[in-house]
N, C-alpha and C positions, 0 to 999 in steps of 0.2 A: 440650673445647669447652663441655660442659654446665656444668662448674665455673666457667668464665669468665663464662658468662651468669648463673649463679646469683650469683656475686660482684658482677657489675655491677648486677643487680637489687637485691641487698641493699644495695649502696652507694647506689643511687638512692633506695630506700625510706628509708634513713637520712637522706639529704639532704632528702627530702620532709618527714620528721618534724621535722628542725631548722627547715625553712622554716615549717612549720605552727606551730612554737613561737615564731616571730618572728625567726629568723635571716635577716636581709635578704640577706646574701652567699650563703647556700644557695639562697634563692629566686631571686636574680639568676642564679646559675650554672645552675639548672634551666631557667629560661626562656631564657637565652642559648643553652644547648645544644640546645634543641628548636625555637628560633625558625625556623631555616632549613628544617627538616623540615615544620613546619606551613605556612610560606609557600609552599614548593614544592607541597604538597598543594593549597592554596587557589588557586594559579595554575591548576592543572589543573581544578579544580572551577569556578572563575569565568570562566576564559579572559580575565581582565581584571586586569592588574598593579595598577592603582590600587585596585580593590575588594579584591583579595587583601591588599594592604598594610593597608587599613583594617580588614579582618576579623581579620587576624593581630594587629593592635594591640588590638582589642577582646577577642580571645581571651586575650592576655597579661594584660590588666586583669582579665578574668573569672577567670583562673587565680589571680591574686594575691588576689582577693577571696574565692575559694572553696578555697584550698589545704587548708584543714582538712577539707573534704568528700571529698578524694581518699582512697579506702579501700584502695588497693593491690591490688584484685582484677584489674586489668588493668595493662598497661604505662602509664607516665606519658604517653608520647607518644600512646597510644590515647585516654586521657582528654582530652588536649588536642585531638585530632582530633575527638572527639565534641563538645566545646564549640564548636570552629570550625564544624563542620557545622551545628549547631543555630543558631548566629548567622547563617550564610549562609541557611539555610532561612527563618528569621524575617525577614531583610531582604528576601528575594525575595517572600515573602507580603505584607509591608508595602508593597513597591513596587507589586505588582499591585493592592492595595486603593487605593493613592494614585492609580494610573493610572486605575482605574475611576471614582474620585471626581472626578478632574480632567476626564475625558471627559464625565461627567454635567454638570459645571459649564459646560464648553465648549458642549455642546448647548443648555443652558438659555440661555446668553448669545446664541447664534446665533438661537434662537427669539425672544428679546426684541428683538434687533436687527431681525430680519425684521418682527416685529409693529410696531416703531417706524417703520420705513420705510413699511410698508403703511398704517399709521394716518395718515401724512402724505401719502398718495396718491403715494408714490414707489414705483417698480417694484423688485421683487425678481426679478432675472433668473436664468436658468439658469446663467449664468457665475458670478454671486455664490454660487449654491448650490454649484456645483462648487468654487469657491475655498475654501469652508468645509471641504472634505475634504482639502485640501492640508496638509502639515505647515507650521508657522509659518515654517521656514527657506525652504521653496520658495515659499510665498505671498508673503513679503516680497520676495524677489528678483524674482519675476514682476511684482509691483506696481511696485517701484522701476524696473525696466527698461521695461515696456510700458505702464504707466499714467502714471508720472511722467517717463519719458524719460532716466533716468540711464545713464551708461556703466557697463560692467562694472568699470572701474577705480574709478569713483566709488562704486559699490555695495560693492566690496571694501574700500575705505577706510572707508565708513560702518559696515560690519559687522565690520571687523577680520579679513577673510579675503582670500586671494589672489583676484585678478580671475578667474583660471581656475575657482576654486571657485564664484564668483558666477555665472559663465557656465554651468557644469554644473548648478547648482541651478535656474537659470532654465530651461534646456533640459528638465530632468526635470519641473519644474513644468508647463511647457507641454504635454509629452507626457501627463501625468496629466490635465490639463484637457481635452485632445482626447479622451482615452478616456472621460472622464465625460460629455462632450457628445455623443458618438456615439449 
């Protein structure tokens, strides 16, 4: 068994060497052989097939760009997993920073809107304040249903969602508003 593993590792190292020297078929064979392994790993990490697919694609590109950096101290699949994990962590961090930034912008916009209303002697109500804490999806359906009077079918058509989804978003939004106003 050890001999088989050593031969497989030696063959893989030879394939990596050829890929690093510019052999496109060796590189393609390496990436193709490990694609499924990396994808399945990423599915478990991300719990999101779309994100896993995006990251595995980025991983393959990064491996192609950096094939000369692979030093053979670990299995090629381990090297790829390391790259995939780092890409995932970087994306997660970037997404958190973007969310924080967007939240700050949203709060600034709400403060400006409130100031604008109050400067024109218009009232900023508790309901409006509570509406700012709803997600856009819930706020939109509540407004369309209870402020503008659209039916769930019409809301669904406007938002390209099933009428049942429009109804459940509205119901959830109303529950959240009630909680906020208690």
